[in-house]
Structure formats: C-alpha cells, structure tokens
Kinemage of the C-alpha trace (Angstrom):
@kinemage 1
@onewidth
@group {chain A} dominant
@subgroup {mainchain}
@vectorlist {calphas} color= white
{ca unk a 1} P 26.129 8.042 12.313
{ca unk a 2} L 22.790 8.286 10.504
{ca unk a 3} L 19.448 9.907 11.213
{ca unk a 4} L 16.819 7.182 11.076
{ca unk a 5} L 13.045 7.356 11.271
{ca unk a 6} L 11.623 4.046 12.476
{ca unk a 7} L 7.939 3.165 12.330
{ca unk a 8} L 6.326 0.352 14.329
{ca unk a 9} L 2.790 -0.787 13.500
{ca unk a 10} L 0.000 -2.013 15.734
{ca unk a 11} L 1.152 -5.644 15.744
{ca unk a 12} L 4.667 -4.570 16.735
{ca unk a 13} L 3.347 -2.661 19.772
{ca unk a 14} L 0.406 -4.984 20.468
{ca unk a 15} L 1.103 -5.394 24.181
{ca unk a 16} L 3.579 -4.346 26.875
{ca unk a 17} L 5.935 -7.223 26.088
{ca unk a 18} L 6.119 -6.180 22.444
{ca unk a 19} L 6.613 -2.530 23.381
{ca unk a 20} L 9.567 -3.662 25.501
{ca unk a 21} L 10.929 -5.506 22.451
{ca unk a 22} L 10.574 -2.355 20.355
{ca unk a 23} L 12.488 -0.456 23.048
{ca unk a 24} L 15.288 -3.032 22.726
{ca unk a 25} L 15.446 -2.482 18.964
{ca unk a 26} L 15.523 1.289 19.388
{ca unk a 27} L 18.322 1.005 21.937
{ca unk a 28} L 20.299 -1.290 19.624
{ca unk a 29} L 20.162 1.336 16.876
{ca unk a 30} L 21.035 4.066 19.364
{ca unk a 31} L 24.074 2.079 20.528
{ca unk a 32} L 25.282 2.032 16.931
{ca unk a 33} L 25.385 5.821 17.111
{ca unk a 34} L 22.232 6.646 15.155
{ca unk a 35} L 19.878 9.529 15.923
{ca unk a 36} L 16.337 8.183 16.120
{ca unk a 37} L 12.800 9.394 15.560
{ca unk a 38} L 10.313 6.606 16.298
{ca unk a 39} L 6.762 6.718 14.929
{ca unk a 40} L 4.234 4.299 16.416
{ca unk a 41} L 0.686 3.183 15.743
{ca unk a 42} L -1.992 2.395 18.302
{ca unk a 43} L -1.769 -1.028 19.938
{ca unk a 44} L -3.231 -3.808 17.814
{ca unk a 45} L -7.046 -3.721 17.839
{ca unk a 46} L -7.259 -0.410 19.708
{ca unk a 47} L -8.480 1.695 16.767
{ca unk a 48} L -11.258 -0.807 16.056
{ca unk a 49} L -12.251 -0.736 19.738
{ca unk a 50} L -12.475 3.055 19.686
{ca unk a 51} L -14.566 3.004 16.506
{ca unk a 52} L -16.963 0.534 18.134
{ca unk a 53} L -17.228 2.818 21.174
{ca unk a 54} L -18.089 5.750 18.935
{ca unk a 55} L -20.790 3.779 17.125
{ca unk a 56} L -22.249 2.615 20.432
{ca unk a 57} L -22.935 6.298 21.124
{ca unk a 58} L -23.973 7.425 17.637
{ca unk a 59} L -24.761 5.641 14.393
{ca unk a 60} L -23.019 8.454 12.513
{ca unk a 61} L -20.382 10.004 14.806
{ca unk a 62} L -19.314 13.552 14.090
{ca unk a 63} L -16.092 13.235 12.001
{ca unk a 64} L -14.216 15.845 14.031
{ca unk a 65} L -15.058 14.220 17.355
{ca unk a 66} L -14.270 10.785 15.948
{ca unk a 67} L -10.753 11.983 15.114
{ca unk a 68} L -10.353 13.334 18.650
{ca unk a 69} L -11.265 9.874 19.939
{ca unk a 70} L -9.162 7.833 17.499
{ca unk a 71} L -6.024 9.898 18.114
{ca unk a 72} L -5.924 8.726 21.739
{ca unk a 73} L -4.794 5.238 20.650
{ca unk a 74} L -1.367 6.434 19.524
{ca unk a 75} L -1.065 8.686 22.580
{ca unk a 76} L -1.067 5.593 24.807
{ca unk a 77} L 1.667 3.928 22.758
{ca unk a 78} L 4.058 6.886 22.613
{ca unk a 79} L 3.870 7.292 26.390
{ca unk a 80} L 4.478 3.607 27.093
{ca unk a 81} L 7.407 3.362 24.674
{ca unk a 82} L 8.998 6.510 26.102
{ca unk a 83} L 8.625 5.065 29.606
{ca unk a 84} L 10.229 1.793 28.481
{ca unk a 85} L 13.230 3.679 27.080
{ca unk a 86} L 13.564 5.883 30.159
{ca unk a 87} L 13.445 2.795 32.405
{ca unk a 88} L 16.564 1.617 30.556
{ca unk a 89} L 18.270 4.988 31.159
{ca unk a 90} L 17.789 6.221 27.592
{ca unk a 91} L 16.478 9.764 27.241
{ca unk a 92} L 13.214 9.841 25.281
{ca unk a 93} L 10.469 12.393 24.672
{ca unk a 94} L 7.017 11.677 23.288
{ca unk a 95} L 4.954 13.982 21.079
{ca unk a 96} L 1.487 13.858 19.596
{ca unk a 97} L 0.984 14.916 15.988
{ca unk a 98} L -0.263 18.332 17.071
{ca unk a 99} L 2.712 18.895 19.396
{ca unk a 100} L 5.137 18.239 16.546
{ca unk a 101} L 2.813 20.355 14.407
{ca unk a 102} L 2.100 17.930 11.596
{ca unk a 103} L -0.172 20.312 9.703
{ca unk a 104} L -2.945 18.705 7.638
{ca unk a 105} L -6.023 19.749 5.723
{ca unk a 106} L -9.407 19.537 7.460
{ca unk a 107} L -10.722 16.377 5.809
{ca unk a 108} L -11.428 14.468 9.005
{ca unk a 109} L -10.760 10.706 9.100
{ca unk a 110} L -8.607 10.870 5.944
{ca unk a 111} L -6.605 14.096 6.178
{ca unk a 112} L -3.537 14.809 4.057
{ca unk a 113} L -0.302 16.245 5.414
{ca unk a 114} L 0.486 19.769 4.217
{ca unk a 115} L 3.706 20.494 6.107
{ca unk a 116} L 5.717 19.587 9.192
{ca unk a 117} L 7.520 21.997 11.511
{ca unk a 118} L 10.691 20.030 12.287
{ca unk a 119} L 12.227 22.498 14.777
{ca unk a 120} L 10.934 20.831 17.928
{ca unk a 121} L 12.068 17.372 16.821
{ca unk a 122} L 15.524 18.647 15.838
{ca unk a 123} L 15.897 20.426 19.185
{ca unk a 124} L 15.219 17.195 21.097
{ca unk a 125} L 17.551 15.202 18.846
{ca unk a 126} L 20.280 17.766 19.511
{ca unk a 127} L 19.889 16.988 23.230
{ca unk a 128} L 20.608 13.327 22.527
{ca unk a 129} L 17.018 12.167 23.028
{ca unk a 130} L 15.026 9.539 21.171
{ca unk a 131} L 11.962 11.333 19.816
{ca unk a 132} L 8.767 9.238 19.873
{ca unk a 133} L 5.949 10.583 17.685
{ca unk a 134} L 2.338 9.474 17.377
{ca unk a 135} L 1.607 8.302 13.863
{ca unk a 136} L -1.737 8.504 12.032
{ca unk a 137} L -2.544 12.012 13.285
{ca unk a 138} L -1.990 15.721 12.808
{ca unk a 139} L -3.668 19.066 13.326
{ca unk a 140} L -5.417 21.461 10.935
{ca unk a 141} L -5.094 25.236 10.740
{ca unk a 142} L -7.908 25.673 13.271
{ca unk a 143} L -6.075 23.505 15.801
{ca unk a 144} L -8.457 20.555 15.437
{ca unk a 145} L -7.027 17.039 15.689
{ca unk a 146} L -7.132 15.094 12.429
{ca unk a 147} L -6.341 11.512 11.443
{ca unk a 148} L -4.851 10.264 8.182
{ca unk a 149} L -6.923 7.140 7.546
{ca unk a 150} L -6.036 3.459 7.808
{ca unk a 151} L -2.306 2.855 7.519
{ca unk a 152} L -1.648 6.540 8.106
{ca unk a 153} L 1.270 5.907 10.451
{ca unk a 154} L 3.356 4.844 7.441
{ca unk a 155} L 2.661 8.229 5.872
{ca unk a 156} L 3.484 10.014 9.142
{ca unk a 157} L 6.865 8.295 9.259
{ca unk a 158} L 7.726 9.029 5.633
{ca unk a 159} L 6.653 12.668 5.962
{ca unk a 160} L 8.820 13.121 9.058
{ca unk a 161} L 11.754 11.460 7.287
{ca unk a 162} L 11.326 13.866 4.363
{ca unk a 163} L 11.082 16.929 6.619
{ca unk a 164} L 14.192 15.879 8.565
{ca unk a 165} L 16.150 14.732 5.470
{ca unk a 166} L 16.614 11.400 7.232
{ca unk a 167} L 19.067 8.889 5.828
{ca unk a 168} L 16.434 6.159 5.854
{ca unk a 169} L 12.845 5.516 6.879
{ca unk a 170} L 12.500 2.018 8.326
{ca unk a 171} L 9.047 0.434 8.424
{ca unk a 172} L 8.958 -2.379 10.986
{ca unk a 173} L 6.108 -4.837 10.596
{ca unk a 174} L 5.271 -8.526 11.002
{ca unk a 175} L 6.970 -9.542 7.737
{ca unk a 176} L 10.692 -9.378 7.013
{ca unk a 177} L 10.452 -7.567 3.675
{ca unk a 178} L 8.685 -7.384 0.340
{ca unk a 179} L 8.263 -10.754 -1.360
{ca unk a 180} L 7.895 -11.769 -4.982
{ca unk a 181} L 4.328 -12.724 -4.041
{ca unk a 182} L 2.317 -13.766 -0.992
{ca unk a 183} L 4.249 -16.640 0.681
{ca unk a 184} L 0.960 -18.007 2.012
{ca unk a 185} L -0.016 -18.836 -1.573
{ca unk a 186} L 3.396 -19.590 -3.070
{ca unk a 187} L 5.797 -21.183 -0.530
{ca unk a 188} L 8.713 -20.525 -2.902
{ca unk a 189} L 8.162 -16.763 -2.814
{ca unk a 190} L 11.473 -14.957 -2.322
{ca unk a 191} L 12.232 -11.840 -0.316
{ca unk a 192} L 13.489 -9.016 -2.513
{ca unk a 193} L 16.649 -7.221 -1.424
{ca unk a 194} L 15.635 -4.130 -3.371
{ca unk a 195} L 12.700 -2.767 -5.347
{ca unk a 196} L 12.024 0.607 -6.980
{ca unk a 197} L 9.389 3.126 -5.884
{ca unk a 198} L 7.574 2.560 -9.186
{ca unk a 199} L 7.347 -1.181 -8.638
{ca unk a 200} L 6.300 -0.853 -5.005
{ca unk a 201} L 3.640 1.700 -5.894
{ca unk a 202} L 2.212 -0.618 -8.528
{ca unk a 203} L 2.277 -3.587 -6.158
{ca unk a 204} L 0.626 -1.583 -3.373
{ca unk a 205} L -2.107 -0.346 -5.717
{ca unk a 206} L -2.664 -3.868 -7.045
{ca unk a 207} L -3.284 -5.484 -3.692
{ca unk a 208} L 0.035 -5.856 -1.837
{ca unk a 209} L -0.667 -4.896 1.789
{ca unk a 210} L 2.934 -4.381 2.967
{ca unk a 211} L 2.874 -0.567 2.688
{ca unk a 212} L 0.186 2.086 2.412
{ca unk a 213} L -0.030 3.551 -1.108
{ca unk a 214} L 0.119 7.157 0.107
{ca unk a 215} L 3.318 6.428 2.042
{ca unk a 216} L 4.998 5.021 -1.070
{ca unk a 217} L 3.818 8.005 -3.141
{ca unk a 218} L 5.204 10.417 -0.533
{ca unk a 219} L 8.519 8.575 -0.324
{ca unk a 220} L 8.887 8.617 -4.099
{ca unk a 221} L 8.004 12.303 -4.352
{ca unk a 222} L 10.607 13.326 -1.774
{ca unk a 223} L 13.109 10.527 -2.530
{ca unk a 224} L 13.019 9.053 0.963
{ca unk a 225} L 14.737 5.627 1.031
{ca unk a 226} L 12.313 3.133 2.591
{ca unk a 227} L 13.254 -0.169 4.168
{ca unk a 228} L 10.713 -2.816 5.204
{ca unk a 229} L 11.936 -4.854 8.206
{ca unk a 230} L 10.574 -7.358 10.701
{ca unk a 231} L 10.042 -6.395 14.317
{ca unk a 232} L 10.323 -10.017 15.365
{ca unk a 233} L 13.454 -11.252 13.597
{ca unk a 234} L 16.713 -9.683 12.441
{ca unk a 235} L 17.543 -9.259 8.761
{ca unk a 236} L 18.319 -6.727 6.022
{ca unk a 237} L 14.694 -6.388 4.877
{ca unk a 238} L 13.832 -4.828 1.524
{ca unk a 239} L 15.095 -1.423 0.393
{ca unk a 240} L 12.727 0.705 -1.701
{ca unk a 241} L 14.442 3.509 -3.612
{ca unk a 242} L 14.910 5.085 -7.045
{ca unk a 243} L 18.082 3.148 -7.669
{ca unk a 244} L 17.617 0.337 -10.178
{ca unk a 245} L 20.141 -2.500 -9.815
{ca unk a 246} L 21.807 -3.491 -13.077
{ca unk a 247} L 20.023 -6.717 -13.710
{ca unk a 248} L 20.446 -9.352 -16.376
{ca unk a 249} L 17.245 -11.305 -15.771
{ca unk a 250} L 14.979 -9.163 -13.584
{ca unk a 251} L 12.100 -8.886 -16.035
{ca unk a 252} L 9.569 -9.282 -13.235
{ca unk a 253} L 9.963 -8.243 -9.602
{ca unk a 254} L 6.713 -9.551 -8.216
{ca unk a 255} L 3.195 -10.868 -8.620
{ca unk a 256} L 0.346 -8.949 -7.006
{ca unk a 257} L -3.317 -9.813 -6.814
{ca unk a 258} L -6.552 -8.201 -5.705
{ca unk a 259} L -9.513 -10.252 -4.520
{ca unk a 260} L -11.784 -7.226 -4.086
{ca unk a 261} L -12.810 -7.009 -7.746
{ca unk a 262} L -16.172 -7.352 -9.503
{ca unk a 263} L -17.001 -7.204 -13.208
{ca unk a 264} L -19.959 -5.627 -15.002
{ca unk a 265} L -20.703 -6.128 -18.714
{ca unk a 266} L -23.241 -4.259 -20.823
{ca unk a 267} L -24.050 -6.504 -23.800
{ca unk a 268} L -24.793 -5.170 -27.276
{ca unk a 269} L -25.341 -1.508 -26.537
{ca unk a 270} L -25.494 0.971 -29.440
{ca unk a 271} L -21.958 1.931 -30.483
{ca unk a 272} L -21.897 5.700 -30.796
{ca unk a 273} L -19.841 8.612 -29.432
{ca unk a 274} L -20.381 9.257 -25.744
{ca unk a 275} L -21.571 5.763 -24.843
{ca unk a 276} L -18.780 5.234 -22.303
{ca unk a 277} L -19.575 8.526 -20.619
{ca unk a 278} L -23.301 7.744 -20.461
{ca unk a 279} L -22.646 4.350 -18.884
{ca unk a 280} L -19.948 5.396 -16.433
{ca unk a 281} L -21.150 8.920 -15.624
{ca unk a 282} L -23.758 7.808 -13.040
{ca unk a 283} L -21.220 5.386 -11.546
{ca unk a 284} L -18.678 8.179 -11.128
{ca unk a 285} L -21.290 10.532 -9.648
{ca unk a 286} L -21.966 7.873 -7.007
{ca unk a 287} L -18.251 8.059 -6.048
{ca unk a 288} L -17.638 4.530 -7.306
{ca unk a 289} L -14.141 4.031 -8.701
{ca unk a 290} L -13.832 2.174 -12.001
{ca unk a 291} L -10.672 0.143 -12.607
{ca unk a 292} L -10.233 -1.810 -15.849
{ca unk a 293} L -12.320 -1.047 -18.966
{ca unk a 294} L -12.708 -3.043 -22.199
{ca unk a 295} L -14.961 -2.204 -25.150
{ca unk a 296} L -15.527 -4.722 -27.972
{ca unk a 297} L -17.257 -3.746 -31.230
{ca unk a 298} L -19.526 -6.560 -32.435
{ca unk a 299} L -19.541 -5.304 -36.056
{ca unk a 300} L -23.234 -4.354 -36.360
{ca unk a 301} L -23.084 -0.901 -34.766
{ca unk a 302} L -23.327 -2.556 -31.379
{ca unk a 303} L -20.659 -2.999 -28.703
{ca unk a 304} L -20.022 -4.931 -25.499
{ca unk a 305} L -18.771 -2.708 -22.682
{ca unk a 306} L -17.046 -4.299 -19.674
{ca unk a 307} L -15.475 -2.719 -16.591
{ca unk a 308} L -14.461 -3.613 -13.038
{ca unk a 309} L -15.230 -1.981 -9.683
{ca unk a 310} L -14.435 -2.736 -6.052
{ca unk a 311} L -16.498 -5.649 -4.800
{ca unk a 312} L -18.035 -3.502 -2.049
{ca unk a 313} L -19.473 -1.204 -4.751
{ca unk a 314} L -20.677 -4.007 -7.025
{ca unk a 315} L -24.388 -4.082 -6.185
{ca unk a 316} L -24.780 -0.308 -6.306
{ca unk a 317} L -22.830 -0.024 -9.562
{ca unk a 318} L -24.802 -2.856 -11.165
{ca unk a 319} L -28.084 -1.163 -10.234
{ca unk a 320} L -26.979 2.160 -11.736
{ca unk a 321} L -25.696 0.556 -14.945
{ca unk a 322} L -28.892 -1.438 -15.445
{ca unk a 323} L -30.928 1.751 -15.264
{ca unk a 324} L -28.728 3.462 -17.846
{ca unk a 325} L -28.535 0.377 -20.075
{ca unk a 326} L -32.343 0.248 -20.331
{ca unk a 327} L -32.362 3.864 -21.504
{ca unk a 328} L -29.689 3.043 -24.124
{ca unk a 329} L -31.540 -0.035 -25.426
{ca unk a 330} L -28.794 -2.475 -24.437
{ca unk a 331} L -29.558 -6.155 -24.849
{ca unk a 332} L -28.593 -7.151 -21.289
{ca unk a 333} L -26.326 -6.440 -18.313
{ca unk a 334} L -24.260 -9.129 -16.606
{ca unk a 335} L -22.377 -8.957 -13.331
{ca unk a 336} L -19.853 -11.206 -11.619
{ca unk a 337} L -18.343 -10.733 -8.161
{ca unk a 338} L -16.254 -13.928 -8.289
{ca unk a 339} L -13.235 -12.572 -10.158
{ca unk a 340} L -9.725 -11.491 -9.180
{ca unk a 341} L -7.082 -9.296 -10.754
{ca unk a 342} L -3.662 -10.908 -11.170
{ca unk a 343} L -0.684 -8.710 -12.086
{ca unk a 344} L 2.977 -8.951 -13.049
{ca unk a 345} L 5.114 -5.974 -11.987
{ca unk a 346} L 8.684 -5.123 -12.994
{ca unk a 347} L 10.755 -2.269 -14.381
{ca unk a 348} L 12.483 -4.909 -16.510
{ca unk a 349} L 9.433 -4.928 -18.785
{ca unk a 350} L 10.814 -1.786 -20.392
{ca unk a 351} L 13.700 -3.716 -21.942
{ca unk a 352} L 12.331 -7.242 -22.338
{ca unk a 353} L 9.906 -8.329 -25.036
{ca unk a 354} L 7.534 -11.276 -24.912
{ca unk a 355} L 6.496 -10.998 -21.273
{ca unk a 356} L 2.773 -10.811 -22.067
{ca unk a 357} L 2.841 -13.878 -24.312
{ca unk a 358} L 4.824 -15.794 -21.697
{ca unk a 359} L 2.242 -14.844 -19.072
{ca unk a 360} L -0.679 -15.867 -21.277
{ca unk a 361} L 0.988 -19.183 -22.162
{ca unk a 362} L 1.581 -20.052 -18.497
{ca unk a 363} L -2.069 -19.407 -17.651
{ca unk a 364} L -3.335 -21.253 -20.736
{ca unk a 365} L -1.300 -24.343 -19.838
{ca unk a 366} L -3.192 -24.453 -16.536
{ca unk a 367} L -6.569 -24.045 -18.275
{ca unk a 368} L -7.079 -20.545 -16.838
{ca unk a 369} L -9.220 -18.283 -19.036
{ca unk a 370} L -8.367 -14.568 -19.214
{ca unk a 371} L -11.387 -12.256 -19.141
{ca unk a 372} L -9.722 -8.842 -19.348
{ca unk a 373} L -6.219 -7.485 -19.924
{ca unk a 374} L -4.667 -4.171 -18.914
{ca unk a 375} L -1.064 -3.016 -19.391
{ca unk a 376} L 1.230 -0.166 -18.429
{ca unk a 377} L 4.948 0.418 -18.848
{ca unk a 378} L 5.880 -1.814 -15.879
{ca unk a 379} L 2.696 -3.840 -15.305
{ca unk a 380} L 0.457 -6.429 -16.964
{ca unk a 381} L -2.861 -7.231 -15.255
{ca unk a 382} L -5.435 -9.857 -16.133
{ca unk a 383} L -8.862 -10.659 -14.731
{ca unk a 384} L -9.512 -14.353 -14.072
{ca unk a 385} L -12.021 -16.450 -12.141
{ca unk a 386} L -11.450 -16.268 -8.409
{ca unk a 387} L -11.212 -20.055 -8.068
{ca unk a 388} L -8.021 -20.020 -10.162
{ca unk a 389} L -6.174 -17.390 -8.082
{ca unk a 390} L -3.744 -19.667 -6.232
{ca unk a 391} L -3.097 -21.802 -9.291
{ca unk a 392} L -2.461 -18.687 -11.392
{ca unk a 393} L -0.044 -17.176 -8.880
{ca unk a 394} L 1.974 -20.387 -8.629
{ca unk a 395} L 2.012 -20.891 -12.415
{ca unk a 396} L 3.343 -17.378 -13.061
{ca unk a 397} L 5.848 -17.574 -10.211
{ca unk a 398} L 7.276 -20.735 -11.775
{ca unk a 399} L 7.093 -19.467 -15.374
{ca unk a 400} L 9.189 -16.395 -14.539
{ca unk a 401} L 11.475 -18.295 -12.115
{ca unk a 402} L 10.888 -15.807 -9.352
{ca unk a 403} L 12.128 -18.329 -6.803
{ca unk a 404} L 15.687 -17.899 -8.107
{ca unk a 405} L 18.025 -15.148 -6.858
{ca unk a 406} L 18.403 -12.255 -9.282
{ca unk a 407} L 21.666 -12.162 -11.197
{ca unk a 408} L 23.301 -8.735 -10.952
{ca unk a 409} L 25.655 -7.739 -13.748
{ca unk a 410} L 28.013 -4.812 -13.336
{ca unk a 411} L 29.038 -2.642 -16.323
{ca unk a 412} L 31.548 -4.458 -18.529
{ca unk a 413} L 30.779 -7.867 -17.040
{ca unk a 414} L 29.182 -10.758 -18.875
{ca unk a 415} L 26.286 -12.688 -17.343
{ca unk a 416} L 27.048 -16.146 -16.083
{ca unk a 417} L 26.299 -18.945 -18.482
C-alpha cells in the first residue's frame, strides 16, 4: 500500500461528468489499497471568469481581495468531488488551503509556499478517508488567503507530497505523459517512460507546458517522484525522478520550443567595459527578463550586441534600448518579434560528443539559418525564424531518431547490434 498525492487540473474537473470520472479514478486507486490525498484545480474556465468579474468592478482590483475571490473556484471543486465520493460510499473530507494550513508569504497572486502543517491531513488519512485539498491557494501569517499563480495547483500537490513523504505525486492532465516534442507538430513524437528532474526543468523553462516550472523545482528539491498521467485514458504515463536509466543511445530526451521570443540588436556600439550593463541596466530596472545574449566584436573597437526578451516585453524593451543606444553613439538598433527558440534537451549530452554539429547540420540541410546559440550542460538552444519552427522540430526529431524506443543497457551487457 502506498501514499499517493493525485492532482487533477481544470480540464479534468471541467464539469460534473468529469468530476464523476475523477471520483472513479480515485476509487480505483483506493480499491488497490492506496491512501489518497487529492488536489484539484478550479473547473475549466472558472478562474478566468472570476478575473473578468473582478475587472468589471475595478480596473486594478486590490491584490488581497482578488485572491479571496479567485480561491473560491477550487472551493467549489473540492466540495463537489467529496460529494461524488461520498455518494459512492467512500469517506472523503475536503479542505481549503487555509484549513490544511498551507503557509505562504504575502505576495498576493503569486505567493510561495513556506511550510505545510500535515497533522490534519494525516489524522483524516488515519481514519481511512480520502482527503481532498484545494490547490492553487494558501494562507499567510496574518490569516489572509493567498494564491500561487497560474499552474499553482501543481505546486500545491508537490508540496503536500513532500510534507507527507508520499510515495508518488501523480499529475493527471489531458495528455498521457511527457513527449519527445509536441505531437501536434511532429506526429512521430514518442511518449517518454522516464525523464530526470533536470531534463523536465529545462523543458518546462524552454516552453513545454506539461508541468509548472515551480512544481518541478519543488519536486527536485525534495526528491518527490512525479508521474504525468492522463485523466481520460489509462496508461503508465511518464515518471520524473532523479534516477537516470542506463542508456546506450539516449543523447537527447526531447525537443522544446518557445514562440514567445523577440530579438533586439544594437549595431556597432563602442566596445568598452560596462557596455553590457549600460544597455541592459534600464531593461532590468523595468523588470524585463533577458534570455539569450550574444556580443560580437567587429574589430574596430565597435561591437554588435544582441539579446532576446519575452515577446510581450518587446516594444518596451526596444524603446528603452534605443534611448540608451543614442547616448552610447550606436549606429542603429534593430528588433524582430518573429523568432522562436528551439532547444535540444538531454542528460546524455554529458557523455556524447558532436551533438551540436549534428543539430546544426540537420537545420542547415533544411535551409534554416541560426541567429543565436546558447548551451548548457544538458541543453543546446538556437534562435531561428518563426516560419521555420515546424520544419526545424521535425528535422531535429528525425536527425536524432527520437521516434525510436530508447535502448536500455544493464551493467555488463552489450548493446544490440
């Protein structure tokens, strides 16, 4: 018998019929002898509806009161799911984040969890009950309701799993696992049986929408095994853990991409110490996050300075950089919001050479020009024109044969010919 924390997102509990289906899944796990804590989101579309209500009252709603409003979405779901379980003669008890005492800081709308008092949950589990907890929310030291930001229910589930030392945290969603890339772009994308926290964190940060980044960070920090599963079909899903399978050919685990990128280039600015700080300082002060950075010396005491920002911040960042560039006597400033970032991710990069050249060759053969390159220990990212995104994904997926099952080699064995 295991202690499982299961999380169901808004799509999974989108209406009464789907809540009944979730109840069936919970009961199936309970019949296998597992103790269960179930974390749920608000019903699909409910959070957006509540935000619209708030803005119909005030253009800039008070953050504290907005959290009070938004937290009601999950309260509806926990009550309905508990009722569905009780109607099937299964004991269940629902709790809001404050009732479980998920203690957070006081940064409303995007609070961070500080600690969880697990005594109340453990007491209900000891009585044989299914504990149903509202995700996405907590309470600060003053007793005010807080919310964790978009996707926060994932973090709620992982944090509860860590506090309870659960055997596994299962994230149920509308996909049946983590894929080598987006199946909507590459039909031959393959579901991964297993992936490491490092790889999942990179893929989440690079554009994969399967899990919230903070949830993956939390799971890695506290070594909580995560499993991504489908609410709508049975299957083993994808396990995310520290364990690295012994692989013969797993150089690359997946391909991630981010469409929300924009590029800014300052042409022929004076090359002297502090130039990067002078260009990026105003951008940072405006709370605009800079991603990739490339500086090219032109050989005549001038340099080209290029960086990327989120597409939503592009116009503001371009305006700030143009002002600074004029002061620094730069020749010109160019901007482009029609780019994407395409990335290879895999712990196998640590032990395999030639991955970058293989990537560049595959893109070159398709006539895809690379604008920028960034690397880390388990990642290679390139910036390309947005119009080549789908072609680039398919070319790399084929070049690294990600459609083929991974060959696992145990110690002392020889790989198959």
